[in-house]
N, C-alpha and C positions, 0 to 999 in steps of 0.2 A: 323558039319557047320561052315563054315569059317566065321571068324570074320571080321569086317572093317579093324582092325589092320592088321591083316594077310595080306588082300588084298593089303591095303595101301603100305607095305613093298616091294610088287614086284614091278619090273621093270615096266614101262609103255608098254614095249613089251610084256612081259609077261602077263599084263593084257589083251591086244589086242588080243594076241593068243587066249586066255581062252573065252573072249567075243566072238570073232569070230568064234571059233568051236561050242560054244553053240548056237549063232545064226543061224550058218548053219543047225546043227541038227534039230533046231526047224521050219528053213526054214521061219526066222523073218526077211522078207524084211523091215519091218517098223524100225527096229534096225538099218539097213545100211541106209537108208533113212535119218534117224532123225541124225545119225552121221555125214552124207555127210554134213549136213547144216551148221555144224560147221568148215568146212576147206575151205581154200581159194578157192579152185576150185568146190565149191558145186553146181554150175551152170550146169558144166559137169554130174554131178551125176544125176541130175533131169529129164534128157531128156528121160528116160526110158519109156516104155510102161506103162501107169497108169491100164490097166485092170488087174484084179485078176485072170483071165482065165486059165492062164498056169504060175504059180507063181515059179515052181521050177526053170526054166532058169533064170528068173529075180534074184533070189537068187544066183544063181552060178555067174551071171555076175558082181551083187555087191561085191560077195565074191572074185571074181578075181581082182577087181578094187581095192580091199582093199589089196591084197597080193602084186599088183603093189607098193603100198605105204607103204612097209615094212621100207624102210630108210626114211621115210618121218618125217621132224622135224615139231612139231607142234607148237613151238615157243610159244607166249604167250597164247595160246589155249590149252596147256597141262594139265592145273590143270581141266580145265572144261571137256575134253576128257577123262582125268582118273577117273575123278568123274562118268562120264557116263558108263565106263566100270566096276567099280565098283558097282554101282546101280544096273546094268544090271544082273552081277554075284550073288549080294546077293538077289535081287527079285527072282532068279532062284531057291534059296535054301528054299523059303517061303513055 
């Protein structure tokens, strides 16, 4: 089991990659939507189809959106975003 200290020692990029990989495997659209709420361009991410009928393509769309943000500077939101990544990864091990 990975500890908080081990995860906290990782770069934000490493945390993001691990959390995104896990969310994609789980097809966890809620994770991407929640995270998008904390970014300056959150309004753009909210315009997706709210139906859950075919969630696979939605997950891929959100995942692709996040890949486009690879070089994104999180600014003063970075501690909050890092915490979200760490919480998500730790919850997965419970």
